[in-house]
C-alpha positions as CSV (number, residue, x, y, z in Angstrom):
1,X,139.9,128.0,91.1
2,X,139.8,125.9,88.0
3,X,143.4,126.6,87.2
4,X,144.3,125.2,90.6
5,X,142.6,121.9,89.9
6,X,144.3,121.8,86.4
7,X,147.7,122.3,88.0
8,X,147.0,119.6,90.5
9,X,146.3,117.2,87.6
10,X,149.7,118.3,86.1
11,X,151.5,117.7,89.4
12,X,149.8,114.3,89.8
13,X,150.9,113.3,86.2
14,X,154.5,114.3,87.0
15,X,154.5,112.2,90.2
16,X,153.0,109.3,88.3
17,X,155.6,109.6,85.6
18,X,158.4,109.6,88.2
19,X,157.0,106.4,89.9
20,X,156.5,104.6,86.6
21,X,159.9,105.4,85.3
22,X,161.4,104.1,88.5
23,X,159.3,101.0,88.2
24,X,160.2,100.3,84.6
25,X,163.9,100.8,85.2
26,X,164.3,98.9,88.5
27,X,161.6,96.3,88.8
28,X,160.4,95.3,85.4
29,X,162.0,93.5,82.5
30,X,161.3,92.9,78.8
31,X,158.3,94.2,76.9
32,X,156.4,95.2,80.1
33,X,159.1,97.6,81.0
34,X,158.9,99.2,77.6
35,X,155.1,99.6,77.9
36,X,155.3,101.1,81.3
37,X,158.2,103.3,80.2
38,X,156.1,104.6,77.3
39,X,153.2,105.4,79.6
40,X,155.6,107.1,81.9
41,X,157.0,109.4,79.3
42,X,153.6,110.2,77.9
43,X,152.4,111.3,81.3
44,X,155.7,113.2,81.8
45,X,155.1,115.2,78.6
46,X,151.4,115.8,79.3
47,X,152.1,116.9,82.9
48,X,154.8,119.2,81.7
49,X,152.6,120.8,79.1
50,X,149.9,121.4,81.7
51,X,152.3,123.0,84.1
52,X,153.8,125.2,81.3
53,X,150.3,126.3,80.3
54,X,149.4,127.2,83.9
55,X,152.6,129.1,84.4
56,X,152.5,131.2,81.2
57,X,148.8,132.1,81.3
58,X,149.3,134.1,84.4
59,X,147.2,134.7,87.5
60,X,143.5,135.0,87.4
61,X,141.4,137.6,89.2
């Protein structure tokens, strides 16, 4: 059950990254776009690492 909640956190981070990347590329300009883009890529990497961990640790009993 704990793995399910951890995977939900990873999925939420990936969706957050998608929205922040869209926001930084389409709507923002200047240094604010850079800060939002950095935050987006950090959440993308952390979400991907969480999902990779969940996938490779296998099912629980």
